[in-house]
C-alpha positions as CSV (number, residue, x, y, z in Angstrom):
1,M,107.8,115.3,99.4
2,K,109.1,112.2,101.2
3,R,109.1,113.0,104.8
4,S,113.1,112.4,105.0
5,E,113.6,114.8,101.8
6,H,110.9,117.8,103.5
7,L,113.4,117.0,106.8
8,R,117.1,117.2,104.5
9,S,115.2,120.2,102.4
10,Q,115.0,122.0,105.7
11,W,118.4,121.8,106.7
12,R,120.4,122.1,103.8
13,K,118.2,125.7,103.8
14,G,119.2,126.0,107.7
15,H,115.7,126.0,108.5
16,P,114.6,124.7,112.2
17,T,112.8,121.5,112.2
18,C,111.5,120.1,116.1
19,G,111.1,117.2,117.5
20,P,110.8,114.7,120.8
21,F,112.0,111.7,121.8
22,V,109.8,109.3,122.6
23,Q,110.4,106.8,125.3
24,L,106.9,105.8,126.1
25,P,105.7,102.1,124.3
26,A,102.8,104.3,123.1
27,P,101.5,103.7,119.0
28,G,99.1,107.0,119.8
29,I,102.4,109.1,121.0
30,P,103.6,110.1,117.4
31,E,100.1,110.8,116.3
32,I,99.6,113.0,119.3
33,L,103.0,114.7,118.1
34,A,101.7,114.1,114.6
35,N,98.6,116.2,115.2
36,A,100.4,118.1,117.4
37,G,102.9,120.0,114.3
38,F,105.9,118.7,115.0
39,D,108.5,117.8,112.3
40,F,109.5,114.0,113.8
41,C,109.8,111.9,116.5
42,I,112.5,109.5,117.7
43,V,111.6,106.0,119.3
44,D,114.0,106.1,121.5
45,L,114.8,102.8,122.1
46,E,118.8,103.2,124.1
47,H,116.9,104.7,126.6
48,G,112.9,103.7,126.6
49,A,111.1,101.2,127.3
50,I,110.3,100.2,123.9
51,D,109.6,96.5,123.0
52,L,110.6,95.4,118.7
53,E,107.0,95.0,118.1
54,T,105.5,97.3,119.5
55,A,108.4,100.0,118.4
56,E,107.8,98.5,114.7
57,N,104.1,99.6,115.4
58,M,104.9,103.0,116.8
59,I,106.5,103.3,113.6
60,R,103.4,102.3,111.4
61,A,101.4,105.2,113.7
62,A,103.8,107.7,112.6
63,N,104.4,106.9,108.3
64,A,99.9,107.4,108.8
65,A,100.1,110.4,110.9
66,G,102.4,111.8,108.0
67,I,106.0,112.4,111.0
68,A,108.9,111.4,109.9
69,C,110.0,108.6,112.1
70,I,114.0,108.1,113.2
71,V,114.4,105.0,115.5
72,R,117.6,105.7,118.5
73,V,118.7,102.7,118.5
74,T,120.4,100.6,121.7
75,S,123.8,100.8,120.2
76,N,125.6,100.7,116.5
77,R,124.9,97.1,115.4
78,E,124.1,96.4,112.1
79,E,121.1,94.1,113.2
80,L,119.6,96.9,115.4
81,I,119.6,98.8,112.4
82,G,118.4,96.6,110.1
83,K,115.3,95.9,111.4
84,S,114.6,99.4,112.9
85,L,114.6,100.3,108.5
86,D,112.8,97.4,107.8
87,F,110.2,98.1,109.4
88,G,109.8,101.3,107.9
89,A,111.4,104.3,110.3
90,D,112.8,107.2,107.8
91,G,116.6,106.6,109.7
92,V,118.6,105.9,112.1
93,H,119.5,107.5,115.3
94,V,123.0,105.8,116.2
95,P,124.6,106.8,119.9
96,Q,127.3,107.5,121.2
97,V,130.1,107.2,118.0
98,S,133.5,108.1,118.4
99,T,135.7,107.6,115.8
100,V,135.4,107.2,111.2
101,E,135.5,103.5,111.6
102,Q,132.6,103.8,114.0
103,A,130.5,106.6,111.5
104,E,131.2,103.8,108.3
105,S,129.9,100.9,110.2
106,A,126.6,103.3,111.1
107,V,126.3,104.3,107.4
108,R,127.2,100.4,106.3
109,A,124.7,98.6,108.2
110,S,122.2,101.7,106.5
111,K,122.3,101.7,103.5
112,F,122.5,97.9,100.8
113,F,124.7,97.9,98.1
114,P,126.7,99.7,96.4
115,L,126.4,102.0,99.4
116,G,126.2,99.2,101.8
117,R,125.9,96.0,103.4
118,R,122.3,96.2,105.3
119,G,120.5,92.4,105.4
120,V,118.6,91.9,102.4
121,C,114.8,90.8,103.0
122,P,112.1,92.2,100.3
123,M,109.4,90.9,102.1
124,V,109.3,93.4,106.0
125,R,107.2,95.7,105.9
126,A,109.2,98.7,104.5
127,A,109.1,96.6,101.0
128,K,105.4,96.8,101.5
129,Y,105.7,92.9,102.2
130,S,107.5,92.3,98.9
131,A,105.0,94.8,96.8
132,D,107.9,97.3,96.1
133,R,110.5,94.9,95.4
134,S,111.5,96.3,92.4
135,V,112.7,99.4,93.7
136,Y,113.1,98.9,97.0
137,Y,116.6,99.6,97.7
138,D,117.4,102.0,95.5
139,R,114.6,103.5,97.2
140,S,115.7,102.6,100.8
141,N,119.2,104.2,99.8
142,R,117.6,107.2,98.6
143,E,115.7,108.0,102.1
144,T,117.0,106.8,104.9
145,M,118.4,109.2,106.7
146,V,121.4,108.1,109.2
147,I,122.1,111.1,112.3
148,L,125.3,110.0,114.0
149,A,125.4,111.2,118.2
150,I,128.9,113.2,118.7
151,E,128.3,112.6,123.0
152,S,132.5,112.2,123.7
153,V,135.5,114.1,124.1
154,D,136.7,111.3,121.7
155,G,133.8,112.1,119.0
156,I,134.2,116.0,119.1
157,R,138.7,115.6,118.2
158,N,137.8,113.5,115.2
159,L,134.0,115.0,113.8
160,P,135.8,116.5,110.6
161,E,137.3,112.9,109.8
162,I,133.8,111.9,110.7
163,M,131.9,113.9,108.9
164,R,133.4,113.6,105.6
165,V,131.8,110.0,105.6
166,K,129.5,109.9,102.5
167,G,126.2,109.2,103.5
168,V,126.0,111.2,106.9
169,D,123.0,113.3,106.8
170,A,123.2,115.2,110.4
171,V,125.1,115.3,113.3
172,F,123.6,115.5,116.6
173,V,125.6,116.1,120.2
174,G,124.5,114.9,122.9
175,P,124.7,117.2,126.0
176,Y,124.3,114.8,129.0
177,D,126.5,112.2,127.4
178,L,129.1,115.1,126.3
179,S,129.4,116.7,130.2
180,Q,129.9,113.2,131.0
181,S,132.9,113.8,129.0
182,L,133.8,117.0,129.5
183,G,133.7,115.2,133.7
184,I,131.1,117.6,134.7
185,T,128.5,115.0,134.1
186,G,124.6,116.6,134.1
187,Q,125.7,120.8,134.0
188,V,124.5,120.5,130.3
189,T,124.6,124.6,130.6
190,H,128.8,124.5,131.9
191,P,130.6,126.7,129.2
192,E,132.1,124.5,128.2
193,V,129.5,122.5,126.9
194,V,128.1,125.1,125.0
195,E,131.7,126.2,124.2
196,K,132.1,122.7,122.5
197,I,128.3,122.8,120.7
198,R,129.3,126.0,119.2
199,E,132.5,124.6,117.9
200,I,130.6,121.6,116.4
201,S,128.3,124.5,114.7
202,A,131.2,125.8,113.5
203,L,132.3,122.6,111.8
204,C,129.0,121.1,110.8
205,R,127.8,124.7,108.9
206,Q,131.1,124.6,106.7
207,A,130.1,121.3,106.0
208,N,127.1,121.8,105.0
209,L,126.2,119.3,107.2
210,G,123.0,118.2,110.0
211,L,123.3,119.9,113.3
212,G,121.2,118.5,115.8
213,T,121.6,119.2,120.2
214,F,118.8,117.7,122.6
215,V,117.0,120.8,125.0
216,D,113.9,120.5,127.5
217,S,112.5,123.3,127.1
218,P,111.4,126.3,123.9
219,E,113.2,128.8,125.4
220,A,117.0,126.7,124.9
221,A,115.3,125.4,121.2
222,R,115.3,129.4,120.4
223,Q,119.2,129.7,121.8
224,W,120.4,126.9,119.6
225,V,118.3,127.4,117.3
226,Q,120.2,130.3,116.5
227,H,123.5,128.5,117.0
228,G,122.4,126.6,113.9
229,I,120.9,123.6,115.2
230,V,118.0,122.0,112.9
231,Y,117.5,118.4,114.3
232,C,116.0,120.4,117.2
233,C,115.0,116.9,119.9
234,V,112.8,118.8,122.1
235,D,112.3,117.0,125.4
236,V,111.0,113.7,125.9
237,D,107.3,112.5,125.8
238,A,107.3,111.4,129.2
239,A,108.3,114.0,130.3
240,I,106.1,117.3,128.4
241,M,103.3,115.1,129.6
242,F,104.8,115.6,133.7
243,K,104.7,119.7,132.5
244,A,101.1,119.7,131.4
245,C,100.1,117.3,133.9
246,K,101.9,119.6,136.5
247,T,100.7,122.8,134.8
248,Y,97.3,121.4,134.8
249,M,96.9,120.4,138.5
250,N,98.5,123.4,139.2
251,Q,95.9,126.0,137.8
252,L,93.6,123.4,139.1
253,R,94.1,123.9,142.7
254,E,94.1,127.6,142.1
255,G,92.1,129.4,144.4
256,H,91.3,126.0,146.3
257,T,94.2,126.0,149.2
């Protein structure tokens, strides 16, 4: 089963999938995550220090290791979405979607005609450098995932209409940006933030649409999985590394201080 279809299949069944954002510019990170058993990784161009050449190599490493690779683009722009997919990403994670028009724009940029207007070039890596040109467009339209990040009060208000846009696979609630939009910046466990995510969860279940959010601990992941999160974005690679290193050093220092 293709990587994208595996994720979709799990989401349709209500089974959670887990993977971190990757902000460190290193192709070895997706390989490590694959060997650790994560379901997907998100190459984070929005907040990570990753240039486009490195992003392509990270996608290449993820593909070889067998882990689904999604790219969080810096913004909802055709050229950024198209380039990420040309590199061979399994899908795009589009930030700050607040209107139906923005949702439709993200889908159009991700799909070829008749589903969209993505720039056409059959000589890219995703088309095996032209070896797959006869099947490339249909296959890409079928397999490419589109994940929209709802990160504002306006996005929540317009969500029922956004969810009806054809071609959207999942909605991601960004708790940090949402907290800022609610006027409680950084308070991601505030009751108002929690209530908004639960509200979105109920809407996604009604629409049979995958729902995701960001968590920074296994305990938080377990909590949100109980509320219907299936696209569980678990922490950031740098933070995971920091926590592991801190634990390691604390253990090394035991009995020596």
